[in-house]
C-alpha positions in Angstrom: 83.6 -20.4 16.5 82.5 -23.1 18.7 82.6 -25.7 15.8 85.8 -24.7 14.7 87.4 -25.1 17.9 85.9 -28.6 18.5 87.6 -29.6 15.1 90.6 -28.7 16.2 90.4 -30.0 19.1 89.6 -33.0 17.4 92.1 -32.9 15.0 94.7 -32.4 17.9 93.8 -35.2 19.8 93.6 -37.5 16.6 97.2 -36.1 16.4 98.4 -36.4 19.5 97.1 -40.3 19.4 99.1 -40.7 16.4 102.0 -39.3 17.8 102.2 -42.4 20.1 103.2 -44.8 17.5 107.1 -44.1 17.6 107.3 -47.4 15.1 105.9 -48.7 12.3 103.4 -51.4 12.9 105.0 -55.6 11.3 103.7 -57.3 8.9 104.0 -60.6 7.9 103.0 -63.8 6.4 102.0 -66.1 8.6 99.9 -68.6 6.1 99.2 -68.9 2.3 96.8 -71.6 1.0 94.9 -71.7 -2.3 91.1 -71.9 -1.8 89.7 -71.4 -5.5 91.3 -72.5 -8.7 89.8 -70.6 -12.1 90.9 -70.4 -15.3 91.6 -66.3 -15.0 92.2 -65.9 -11.6 92.9 -68.0 -8.2 91.6 -66.8 -4.8 93.9 -67.4 -1.4 93.0 -67.2 1.8 96.4 -65.5 3.5 97.3 -64.9 6.9 98.9 -61.6 8.1 100.4 -61.5 11.4 100.5 -57.8 12.5 103.0 -57.1 15.5 102.5 -53.7 17.2 105.5 -52.5 18.9 104.4 -49.3 20.3 102.6 -48.4 23.5 99.3 -47.7 22.2 96.4 -50.1 20.4 96.1 -50.0 16.8 93.0 -49.9 15.7 93.2 -51.0 12.1 89.9 -50.8 10.3 90.9 -51.5 6.7 94.2 -52.5 4.7 95.1 -52.8 1.7 98.2 -55.3 -0.2 100.0 -56.7 -2.6 102.2 -59.9 -2.1 105.6 -60.9 -4.6 107.4 -63.9 -4.9 110.6 -64.3 -6.3 110.7 -60.7 -7.0 107.5 -61.2 -9.3 103.9 -59.6 -8.6 101.5 -62.3 -7.5 99.0 -61.8 -5.0 96.7 -58.7 -4.5 94.0 -57.9 -2.0 91.7 -55.6 -0.1 89.8 -56.0 3.2 87.5 -53.9 5.4 88.2 -56.1 8.1 88.6 -54.0 11.9 91.4 -55.9 14.3 92.0 -54.1 17.1 95.8 -54.6 17.5 97.1 -54.6 21.3 99.9 -52.3 22.3 103.1 -54.6 22.9 101.4 -57.4 20.9 99.7 -59.1 17.5 96.8 -60.3 16.2 96.7 -62.6 12.9 94.1 -61.7 10.5 92.6 -63.8 7.5 92.1 -62.1 4.5 92.1 -62.6 0.6 93.6 -62.6 -2.2 93.6 -63.0 -5.8 96.2 -63.7 -8.4 95.8 -63.5 -12.4 96.7 -66.5 -14.7 99.6 -64.8 -15.7 101.1 -64.1 -12.3 100.4 -67.5 -11.5 102.2 -69.0 -14.3 105.1 -66.8 -13.8 105.4 -68.4 -10.4 105.2 -72.1 -12.0 108.1 -71.5 -14.4 109.9 -70.5 -11.4 109.6 -73.2 -8.8 109.8 -75.6 -12.4 113.8 -74.5 -12.3 113.8 -76.0 -9.2 117.1 -76.6 -6.6 114.8 -74.0 -4.2 113.9 -75.1 -1.3 112.8 -71.5 -0.1 110.4 -68.8 -1.9 111.6 -65.1 -1.5 108.2 -63.2 -0.5 107.4 -59.2 -0.4 104.6 -57.7 1.2 103.9 -54.1 0.8 100.7 -52.1 1.9 99.2 -49.4 4.2 96.4 -50.2 7.1 93.7 -47.7 7.6 93.6 -46.8 11.5 90.2 -45.8 12.5 90.1 -41.9 12.5 93.9 -41.8 12.2 94.5 -42.2 8.2 96.7 -44.5 7.1 100.0 -46.3 7.8 102.2 -47.9 5.3 104.0 -51.4 5.8 106.8 -53.3 4.3 108.2 -56.7 4.7 110.6 -59.3 3.0 111.5 -62.7 4.1 111.5 -66.3 2.7 108.7 -69.0 2.6 109.6 -73.3 3.3 108.5 -74.7 -0.2 106.6 -78.1 1.5 108.7 -81.4 0.2 107.5 -82.8 -2.9 107.7 -86.8 -2.9 109.7 -87.5 -6.3 110.2 -91.4 -4.8 108.7 -94.0 -7.2 105.3 -94.9 -6.0 104.3 -98.9 -5.2 102.1 -100.5 -8.7 99.0 -101.4 -7.4 98.4 -105.0 -6.5 96.5 -107.2 -9.7 93.0 -106.4 -9.7 92.9 -103.3 -7.8 93.5 -101.0 -10.8 90.1 -99.1 -11.8 88.4 -100.3 -15.2 
């Protein structure tokens, strides 16, 4: 009987703590960099900014996520990194994400169409909260495309070409 009471008290405490989350945390892309290029998959370093609009700390002990670019699946990732996002605060997590050759080719075709200086993205996933279950997140936004210099290059001076 004593064990049952302890379990019930622990469950009520967890629910009360989760009830302190009046709003869902927000997640957005803060950076994306290609780190490994392979024939069948590509690895990216992704920076995820997590904002906690609640009056209680957010104890994250893992997450899963997927990223779409221009409405097409692009990246997937999981992480068991832990971070405590302070109340009314934010944190940036450095994560690893994977893309397949097929997803990369779809994005390359989109970019070749040209005329875009921004890329639409959607990130969706779940935060695992220490002892509290999980909370879904979703964010849509856009990213500035890096400028590509298409101006003609000056020829190398005579005698400086490689042979």
